[in-house]
C-alpha positions as CSV (number, residue, x, y, z in Angstrom):
1,M,11.0,-31.6,-32.9
2,A,9.3,-31.2,-29.7
3,S,6.1,-32.5,-28.2
4,P,3.1,-32.3,-30.4
5,I,1.0,-31.5,-27.4
6,T,2.4,-28.7,-24.7
7,T,0.9,-27.1,-22.0
8,H,1.2,-24.1,-19.9
9,V,-0.6,-23.1,-16.5
10,L,-1.1,-19.6,-15.6
11,D,-2.0,-18.6,-12.1
12,T,-4.6,-15.3,-12.9
13,S,-4.9,-14.9,-9.0
14,R,-1.4,-14.3,-8.1
15,G,-0.1,-13.2,-12.2
16,R,2.2,-15.8,-12.0
17,P,3.1,-19.4,-13.9
18,A,1.7,-21.8,-11.4
19,A,4.4,-24.5,-11.2
20,G,4.4,-28.1,-9.8
21,V,0.9,-28.6,-11.3
22,P,1.0,-32.4,-12.2
23,V,-0.1,-33.2,-15.8
24,A,-1.5,-36.6,-17.3
25,L,-2.4,-36.4,-20.8
26,A,-4.5,-39.5,-21.7
27,A,-6.4,-40.8,-25.2
28,Q,-9.2,-42.4,-25.8
29,A,-9.4,-45.6,-27.3
30,A,-12.4,-46.6,-29.7
31,N,-14.1,-48.5,-27.2
32,G,-14.5,-45.0,-25.1
33,E,-11.8,-45.8,-22.3
34,W,-8.7,-43.4,-21.2
35,Q,-4.9,-44.6,-22.0
36,T,-2.5,-42.3,-20.2
37,L,-0.2,-41.5,-22.5
38,A,2.4,-39.7,-20.5
39,E,2.5,-37.7,-17.1
40,A,4.7,-34.4,-16.0
41,T,4.8,-31.4,-13.6
42,T,4.8,-28.0,-15.0
43,N,8.0,-26.1,-14.4
44,A,8.9,-23.5,-12.9
45,D,7.8,-21.3,-15.8
46,G,4.2,-23.3,-15.7
47,R,5.1,-25.0,-18.6
48,V,5.3,-28.8,-19.9
49,S,6.9,-29.1,-23.1
50,D,8.1,-32.7,-23.3
51,L,5.0,-34.9,-22.7
52,L,5.2,-37.1,-25.7
53,S,9.1,-37.4,-26.8
54,D,9.9,-35.9,-30.5
55,K,9.8,-39.9,-31.8
56,S,5.7,-40.4,-30.4
57,S,3.2,-40.1,-33.5
58,L,0.4,-38.8,-32.9
59,S,-2.9,-39.2,-34.5
60,K,-6.5,-38.5,-35.4
61,G,-8.8,-38.9,-32.0
62,V,-10.2,-37.7,-29.0
63,Y,-7.2,-36.7,-26.0
64,R,-7.2,-35.2,-22.9
65,L,-5.2,-33.4,-20.5
66,T,-6.0,-33.4,-16.5
67,F,-4.4,-31.1,-14.0
68,D,-4.1,-31.6,-10.5
69,T,-4.8,-28.0,-9.1
70,S,-5.0,-29.0,-5.6
71,V,-1.6,-30.1,-5.3
72,Y,-0.9,-26.9,-6.7
73,F,-3.2,-24.8,-4.1
74,Q,-2.8,-26.8,-1.6
75,S,1.5,-25.8,-1.7
76,L,0.5,-22.2,-1.1
77,G,-2.2,-22.5,1.4
78,V,-5.1,-21.7,-0.8
79,N,-8.8,-23.4,-0.7
80,S,-9.5,-23.7,-4.1
81,F,-13.0,-25.4,-5.8
82,Y,-11.8,-27.8,-8.6
83,P,-9.4,-30.2,-7.2
84,Y,-8.8,-31.1,-10.6
85,V,-9.3,-29.6,-14.2
86,T,-9.6,-31.7,-17.1
87,I,-9.6,-30.4,-21.2
88,V,-11.5,-32.6,-23.5
89,F,-9.8,-32.2,-27.3
90,E,-9.8,-33.7,-30.1
91,I,-7.3,-33.6,-32.8
92,H,-8.0,-33.9,-36.4
93,D,-4.7,-33.1,-38.1
94,P,-1.4,-34.9,-36.5
95,A,1.1,-33.1,-38.2
96,Q,-0.2,-29.6,-36.1
97,H,1.3,-28.7,-33.0
98,Y,-1.2,-28.3,-30.5
99,H,-0.6,-25.9,-27.4
100,V,-3.6,-26.3,-24.7
101,P,-3.0,-23.5,-21.9
102,L,-4.5,-23.2,-18.6
103,L,-5.9,-20.1,-16.9
104,L,-6.1,-21.2,-13.2
105,S,-7.4,-19.1,-10.5
106,P,-9.0,-20.8,-7.1
107,F,-12.7,-20.4,-8.4
108,G,-12.1,-20.6,-11.9
109,Y,-10.6,-21.6,-15.0
110,S,-10.4,-20.8,-18.6
111,T,-8.7,-22.3,-21.7
112,Y,-7.9,-22.2,-25.0
113,R,-6.2,-23.3,-28.3
114,G,-2.8,-21.5,-28.1
115,S,0.1,-21.8,-31.4
């Protein structure tokens, strides 16, 4: 079984996957503080499919993916407006798979729940 949470970063300004983007996954505790669960870097296809091991159990709650986009754009020699992109989402059914793509450009971004 694959990670219950995956992501994919596409650089829409270049029409290509965004390789080398550091990504951190955190869960919000009952007291509102964030606990980092995993860190990874997007592969050559812009994907992170192993944030959580197949043995990790997902629970209901609020989660956060943080993308260090400054590292990516600096590696390209491109100035960007958003040094980080943070996506906060809520899991209601831990049995489902959650794919959270990021469409990225130097001056904007978009996200959605993928499949």
